[in-house]
VOPAGU-2260 file (C-alpha; in pm, 1 decimal, decimal comma):
REM VOPAGU-2260
SITE   aa  ch    i         X         Y         Z
SITE  UNK   A    0   20285,0   -2119,4   13162,5
SITE  UNK   A    1   20284,1   -1742,2   13190,8
SITE  UNK   A    2   20547,6   -1704,7   12923,2
SITE  UNK   A    3   20316,2   -1874,1   12670,0
SITE  UNK   A    4   20036,2   -1679,3   12508,1
SITE  UNK   A    5   19686,1   -1720,0   12644,4
SITE  UNK   A    6   19446,6   -1969,6   12483,7
SITE  UNK   A    7   19127,3   -2121,7   12605,0
SITE  UNK   A    8   19300,4   -2456,6   12649,9
SITE  UNK   A    9   19582,3   -2309,7   12856,6
SITE  UNK   A   10   19340,5   -2101,0   13065,9
SITE  UNK   A   11   19134,7   -2411,6   13141,5
SITE  UNK   A   12   19447,3   -2614,5   13228,8
SITE  UNK   A   13   19580,5   -2349,6   13466,9
SITE  UNK   A   14   19243,9   -2318,6   13640,4
SITE  UNK   A   15   19221,6   -2693,3   13693,1
SITE  UNK   A   16   19577,2   -2699,9   13830,0
SITE  UNK   A   17   19501,2   -2404,5   14057,7
SITE  UNK   A   18   19186,6   -2568,9   14183,2
SITE  UNK   A   19   19383,5   -2882,5   14265,1
SITE  UNK   A   20   19640,5   -2673,7   14454,0
SITE  UNK   A   21   19357,1   -2506,0   14642,0
SITE  UNK   A   22   19163,2   -2815,2   14749,1
SITE  UNK   A   23   19424,1   -3088,4   14786,9
SITE  UNK   A   24   19697,1   -3130,0   15046,3
SITE  UNK   A   25   20053,2   -3045,0   14942,4
SITE  UNK   A   26   20147,2   -3410,4   14931,8
SITE  UNK   A   27   19897,5   -3466,8   14651,5
SITE  UNK   A   28   20095,9   -3221,0   14439,1
SITE  UNK   A   29   20428,4   -3367,1   14550,6
SITE  UNK   A   30   20545,2   -3050,6   14717,1
SITE  UNK   A   31   20566,5   -2864,7   15048,9
SITE  UNK   A   32   20296,2   -2633,5   15169,0
SITE  UNK   A   33   20513,8   -2326,3   15083,7
SITE  UNK   A   34   20579,6   -2461,6   14734,7
SITE  UNK   A   35   20212,9   -2533,1   14684,7
SITE  UNK   A   36   20117,4   -2180,2   14787,6
SITE  UNK   A   37   20385,7   -2033,2   14559,5
SITE  UNK   A   38   20259,9   -2234,7   14262,4
SITE  UNK   A   39   19901,4   -2140,7   14337,3
SITE  UNK   A   40   19993,4   -1768,6   14361,5
SITE  UNK   A   41   20185,1   -1783,3   14037,0
SITE  UNK   A   42   19898,6   -1951,4   13853,5
SITE  UNK   A   43   19647,8   -1701,7   13987,9
SITE  UNK   A   44   19874,2   -1416,0   13880,2
SITE  UNK   A   45   19878,2   -1552,4   13523,7
SITE  UNK   A   46   19498,9   -1599,7   13520,3
SITE  UNK   A   47   19459,0   -1240,5   13646,7
SITE  UNK   A   48   19644,7   -1089,2   13352,9
SITE  UNK   A   49   19414,0    -894,6   13124,6
SITE  UNK   A   50   19505,9   -1088,0   12809,6
SITE  UNK   A   51   19436,0   -1418,8   12984,1
SITE  UNK   A   52   19100,2   -1293,0   13116,8
SITE  UNK   A   53   19013,7   -1172,4   12766,4
SITE  UNK   A   54   19084,5   -1517,1   12623,5
SITE  UNK   A   55   18856,0   -1679,3   12885,6
SITE  UNK   A   56   18580,7   -1424,6   12820,4
SITE  UNK   A   57   18607,2   -1481,4   12443,8
SITE  UNK   A   58   18568,9   -1855,6   12502,3
SITE  UNK   A   59   18269,5   -1797,0   12726,0
SITE  UNK   A   60   18109,8   -1564,7   12467,5
SITE  UNK   A   61   18172,8   -1833,3   12199,6
SITE  UNK   A   62   17983,0   -2076,3   12424,9
SITE  UNK   A   63   18287,6   -2297,1   12492,1
SITE  UNK   A   64   18167,0   -2558,1   12737,2
SITE  UNK   A   65   18494,2   -2549,5   12935,1
SITE  UNK   A   66   18463,9   -2176,6   12993,8
SITE  UNK   A   67   18097,9   -2209,0   13093,5
SITE  UNK   A   68   18188,8   -2483,2   13338,5
SITE  UNK   A   69   18474,7   -2275,5   13483,6
SITE  UNK   A   70   18254,4   -1968,6   13514,5
SITE  UNK   A   71   17987,4   -2167,8   13701,5
SITE  UNK   A   72   18202,9   -2399,5   13913,9
SITE  UNK   A   73   18557,0   -2268,1   13956,3
SITE  UNK   A   74   18556,1   -1896,0   13900,0
SITE  UNK   A   75   18351,5   -1819,9   14208,0
SITE  UNK   A   76   18580,0   -2012,0   14442,8
SITE  UNK   A   77   18902,6   -1885,1   14287,0
SITE  UNK   A   78   18760,4   -1538,0   14227,2
SITE  UNK   A   79   18875,0   -1537,6   13865,2
SITE  UNK   A   80   18894,0   -1194,8   13705,6
SITE  UNK   A   81   18752,1   -1323,8   13376,7
SITE  UNK   A   82   18419,7   -1398,3   13549,2
SITE  UNK   A   83   18375,7   -1135,1   13818,4
SITE  UNK   A   84   17995,7   -1160,2   13835,6
SITE  UNK   A   85   17999,6   -1520,9   13965,0
SITE  UNK   A   86   17918,6   -1587,9   14326,4
SITE  UNK   A   87   18082,3   -1881,1   14514,0
SITE  UNK   A   88   17872,1   -2198,9   14517,0
SITE  UNK   A   89   17730,4   -2278,8   14861,3
SITE  UNK   A   90   17810,9   -2647,1   14804,5
SITE  UNK   A   91   18184,4   -2598,5   14730,6
């Protein structure tokens, strides 16, 4: 994914995958715990790149519902660079 250019769609997809790798057991992803952590770390590294964060912020500024949902519900838990002002939800 990281070799492709950033888009709102790709950003959203990577966050959803990362969230799954964060909350589900390795078996749910069909991998070992070490593989799951390596995938998660790779996805987070891509999301942390400035150009990817800029794409997410542009989507948020354009009122893209996916980016608003990520900012409110996934960014806090994953500590996404694109949305640094979000606090983790108490419920999640």
